[in-house]
C-alpha positions as CSV (number, residue, x, y, z in Angstrom):
1,M,-86.2,45.8,0.4
2,K,-82.7,47.2,0.8
3,S,-79.7,45.2,-0.3
4,V,-77.0,44.9,2.3
5,A,-73.4,45.4,1.2
6,G,-70.7,43.2,2.8
7,F,-69.7,39.6,3.1
8,T,-71.5,36.7,4.6
9,I,-69.9,34.5,7.2
10,L,-69.7,31.7,4.6
11,E,-67.7,33.8,2.2
12,V,-65.3,34.8,4.9
13,L,-64.8,31.2,6.0
14,I,-64.1,30.1,2.4
15,A,-61.6,33.0,1.9
16,L,-59.8,32.0,5.2
17,L,-59.7,28.4,4.0
18,I,-58.1,29.4,0.7
19,L,-55.6,31.6,2.5
20,A,-54.7,28.8,4.9
21,V,-54.0,26.4,2.1
22,G,-51.8,29.0,0.4
23,V,-49.9,29.7,3.6
24,L,-49.3,26.0,4.2
25,G,-48.0,25.6,0.7
26,L,-45.5,28.5,1.3
27,V,-44.4,26.9,4.6
28,S,-43.7,23.6,2.8
29,V,-41.7,25.3,0.1
30,A,-39.7,27.2,2.7
31,A,-38.9,24.1,4.7
32,N,-37.7,22.3,1.5
33,A,-35.6,25.3,0.5
34,S,-34.0,25.4,4.0
35,R,-33.1,21.6,3.8
36,L,-31.6,22.0,0.3
37,V,-29.5,25.0,1.5
38,A,-28.2,22.9,4.4
39,E,-27.3,20.0,2.1
40,G,-25.6,22.4,-0.3
41,R,-23.5,23.8,2.6
42,Y,-22.5,20.2,3.5
43,Y,-21.5,19.3,-0.1
44,S,-19.5,22.6,-0.4
45,Q,-17.6,21.8,2.8
46,A,-17.0,18.2,1.6
47,V,-15.6,19.4,-1.7
48,A,-13.4,21.9,0.0
49,V,-12.1,19.3,2.5
50,A,-11.4,16.8,-0.3
51,S,-9.7,19.4,-2.5
52,G,-7.5,20.5,0.4
53,Q,-6.5,16.9,1.1
54,L,-5.8,16.2,-2.6
55,E,-3.6,19.3,-2.7
56,R,-1.7,18.1,0.3
57,L,-1.2,14.7,-1.3
58,H,-0.1,16.3,-4.5
59,A,2.4,18.6,-2.8
60,A,3.8,15.6,-0.9
61,G,4.7,13.8,-4.1
62,C,3.7,10.4,-5.5
63,D,5.8,8.5,-3.0
64,A,4.1,9.9,0.0
65,N,2.0,8.0,2.5
66,S,-0.7,6.1,0.5
67,T,-3.4,5.8,3.2
68,G,-4.6,8.0,6.0
69,E,-7.4,9.4,8.0
70,L,-8.1,12.9,9.3
71,D,-11.0,14.2,11.5
72,E,-11.6,17.7,10.2
73,A,-14.5,20.2,10.6
74,E,-17.3,17.8,11.5
75,A,-16.1,15.4,8.7
76,L,-14.0,12.3,8.6
77,V,-11.6,12.3,5.7
78,T,-9.9,9.1,4.6
79,W,-7.7,8.7,1.6
80,S,-5.8,6.0,-0.2
81,A,-3.6,5.8,-3.3
82,S,-3.2,2.8,-5.6
83,G,-0.3,2.2,-7.9
84,D,3.2,3.7,-7.7
85,A,5.3,6.2,-9.6
86,S,5.8,3.7,-12.5
87,T,2.1,2.8,-13.0
88,V,-1.1,4.8,-13.2
89,R,-1.8,6.1,-9.7
90,W,-5.3,6.8,-8.5
91,V,-6.0,8.7,-5.3
92,T,-9.4,8.3,-3.6
93,V,-10.6,10.7,-0.9
94,V,-13.7,9.8,1.0
95,V,-15.4,12.6,3.1
96,A,-18.0,11.3,5.6
97,G,-20.2,13.6,7.6
98,R,-23.6,14.1,9.1
99,T,-26.4,16.3,7.7
100,R,-29.9,16.9,9.0
101,V,-31.2,14.0,6.8
102,G,-28.5,11.5,8.0
103,E,-25.0,10.3,7.3
104,H,-23.4,11.0,3.9
105,A,-20.1,9.6,2.5
106,D,-18.8,11.3,-0.7
107,T,-16.0,9.8,-2.7
108,F,-13.6,11.8,-4.9
109,T,-11.2,10.1,-7.2
110,T,-8.4,11.6,-9.3
111,R,-5.2,10.7,-11.1
112,P,-2.5,13.1,-10.1
113,D,0.4,13.8,-12.5
114,C,3.6,12.0,-11.2
């Protein structure tokens, strides 16, 4: 009797099953990486917007308007300052925006030199 070289249908099906599981795992990792990149982009924009607002408040001086709101680049920026030039002054900037996973509000607090 001659031996036949090749694969049986069962071996091919098992190989396809293993390949499918591997491809599904890669797709899952790619989806999570895409979500994390989008969130990272949001957080980078939030930090840039808050930094810009803190710079504007710092340039205006310690006696400038202590509260405000600005709608900028798909984010709502609100700020408030507590204290005055004679006491410790804290400036809080809140950046609220929407990502693919929902609403986010990030708070940045600093004490400017007066």
